[in-house]
N, C-alpha and C positions, 0 to 999 in steps of 0.2 A: 532617031527611034523616040520615038513614045515618052515621056515623061513617067509616064506610072511604070513601067517597065526598066528606064534605071535606075526607078526609086528602088522596086518591088531586087531589084540584082543585091543594093547596097544593102537593104534587109540583109540581104540571103549569104553575101561577104558579111556582116556584121555579126549572125549569130553562126559560119563556121570558125572564126576569129574568133566571137567567146568560147569560143568551143574550146579551142585548140587550146585558149588559154586555163580551163577548166580541165583541160583536159596533162597535162604538163604541169595546174597546183597536184592535184589527184593522186598524182602518179609520185610530187616530189615530194609527198608529205606521207605518201605511204611506206618511199624509204626510205625518206626519216623518221619513223617508227618501227621498223624492220630491223635500221639500225641498234638502235631505239634496245627497243628487246633485245636484237643476238647483242650487245652490249652487257644489256638487264640482267642474262644467263650466261654470265664467263665468272670462268672458275674464282680471278681475280677478286668480286666484290660480294661474291655471296660467302655467309655466314656460315662457315662450318667448328668452328667450339664456339665456348658460353666457359668464361666465368666468373668466379660464382665468389661472394664475395663477403660474409658477414652471419655465416650459413654459422648456429654453434649447432642446433635441433635438427637443420631442417635437411634429411637426406634429397645432398645436391641430385641424382638422380632422380628423385624426382621433378626439379626445375623443371633439370634436362630434358621428362619429355615432355610438361605441360609447356618450357618453348617451340619446342618444335611439336606441335598441339598445332599450335600459332602460326609460328613461318611458315610452313609447308602450303605445300596448292600455290595457287597468283590471284595478283586481279588482272583477269580476263586472259591478260598476256601477259602482265611483270610477273614477273616472279614475292612476292611473299618473302624471300628469305636477298634478297639482295640488301644489301647493309644500311643502300642511301634511303630507302622508301621504305624498310619493315612497319611495317607495322607498331610502334614503340607503345607506345600510349591502350592499343589495349592489351597490349604483351603485358605492361603495367595489372590494367587491370584484373583479366584471365590469371597471373601466379596469387593477389590479394585477392582474388573468391575460391580459388581452387585450394589456398594455403594461409586459411583464415587468422593458423598464428604465429603469420608474419604481419606483424605495425604499416611497414612503408617497405616499395621496393623504388629504386631507383636503375637506367639502364640509361648507357654510355654503348657506344665507339670508340673500344681502344683500338684499335688498326683495320682495315680494309678486309678481313674473313672474323675477324669477334667483339663480339660485345661483353661488356661489361654489366654485370647483374650485384649489386649493393642494395643485399636486402637489410632491415631490424626486427630481430626477431617483437614478438609482445614480453614484456618477465611477467611468470605469475604470481596476483597477488596471491589470491587464496584459493577455491576450492566451489563449484558449484555443487552439493550435490540432492538433488529429484530437486520434488515440490513438499515430499512429508521428515524431517527427521525421526529415526529412531531402530533403522536396519538393513544390514549392509546392504549399500546400492556399488552403483560405476559414480563418480564422480566429470569434475571437465572444469578444465583451467580457467580461469578470469584474471583478465586487469585490471588497475589502477581506474578503471572503468568499469567496473559488474560486464565487459564482452567479452561472450565465455565461446572460446575458444581452440577446444583440445580437450580429447581424453587425457585424463590422468589413470595414472597406473598407483595399484592400492596403496594407502598408506596407512600406517602404525602411529599412534599416539594420534599429540597437533599440531606437524606439523606446518601446514596449511588453515586458515581458521574458515570454515567455511560459514558458506548463506546457504539456503534453502530455500523453496519457494519464490513467489521474486512473477514476473510480467515474464512468462517463459513459456512455452509450448512444450512437456515433459519430452514429446514422443524425438519433437527435431530444436533443443536445445541450441544446439552448433550455429555462430551466427549473428547471436544477438546478447540483450543489454538483458541479467537478469532484473536491473530496477535502474530510476533516471541514476543518473550523473549525481546529481545537488545533492540528491534521498545522502545513493551510498558516499559522498562528504562527510555527511551528518554521524553517516550511520558512526565511521573509521574515528571522529573525535566526540563524540557517546564511547567508547569503545577507549581511549584514551584513560578519558574524566574515570569512568569505570574502575580502572588500573589502578586510576593515583588511590586507589579509595580500599583498595586491596580486591575491584573483583573482577575477576579474569575468564575475561568472556571469546569462550569458545566455537562461540559459531548464532548465528540470526536467522529464525523462520517470519520469512517475509509473507504474512499472510493479506488476505486482503481487505481488511480493516485497523487489524493491529498488527503489531512487532513483538516477538515474543529473540526476546533477548537468552540464552544457553552458556551456565556455571557451570563450573564445576561440582560435585556434591547433587547427583543429578537438581538445579535447579536452576530458578527463570526467572527475570523481569517479564513484564507485559506494557509495552506502551499502546498511543495511539500513531498507529501512524503518516498518519500527514499532518500531525499535532507537528508541537516545538520539542525536540527531545533536549533542546538546553532545558525551557521548561520542568521539564519533568527528569532528568539531571534535581536540578534546584527540590526540590520536592521529595525526593530521594533522598537527601545531604540529608532535609531541612527531618526527613522522618529519625533517619543513623543517629542523628548529633543527639534526637532530644527523648528518643526514644526510649523505657527504661528494661529494652530485652536488645541480650547482643548479638547483632544479627553477622560478627560474623565471627567465628572463635577454627582459634588454629590453624590461621591460613587458607580454612575455607567458609561457602556461605552454611551461616546455622539456618535460613531460613525453605522453602518451599520453593515458593514465591511471594513476588509482589508487583502489588499487580496499579498502576498509575496510569492509568485509562479515564476518569472515573472525576479526572480532576482537583479539590481539592482532597478529596477522600478516595482513602491509601488503606486496601486490605494485601493485607498479607495470611497468611503460613509461618509456623517457625514449626525446625522439621522436631524438635521437645514436642509437640501435639499433636501431632504421626501417632 
């Protein structure tokens, strides 16, 4: 037999052998995948209950509904609700976004059918009540970092400290910070020092270039927003100590305003001058 025909037969035989091996591998792969899909869809390894901890204000039905949105459907063939391959990070992010009053979420497997969702809720520190003070409006809870996270009920009196204005879209205030965290810390420290000298602040109006501290008796103190609050307080303290006038009478401010925005020049108006 000619050498060329022998070589041709050998090539054909090799191709057939390779095709057979590939067919076996493909069939085996399909079989394994089919078994995995079958096993992944078994009720024995499917999430059918969720245990929730840490929810004092959060309605558990909200968490269950949002969790169902994420766990339904599949990754092509594999179910998203499988206890071993459920989208943990996606679910945590989803809950944090749609429930902004939740500060942190941790999810873990409790057994082959149950997920445990542990949440830490934000604690209200103050209220953000719109861009301008002076009229009744809807207020929102803020945490200690100035994060606006939930609509608040109406409060009469001064249950919470109130902020107005700041770096907020007034039409969509949720999930935003009304001021940088560092500034909030400086404001809180300033408020603390004011209280120590008998000036109780009720709120702060954060304007574009300055800051208006709202006191009782319709009194106000003005400061530069980006200036040193410590320096402003020192100048205020110096004014109160050296002035021939009494700026606090019967525990209430006796002035309409004190303006600390112009360096060493301090402007003020007393109530008796009105």
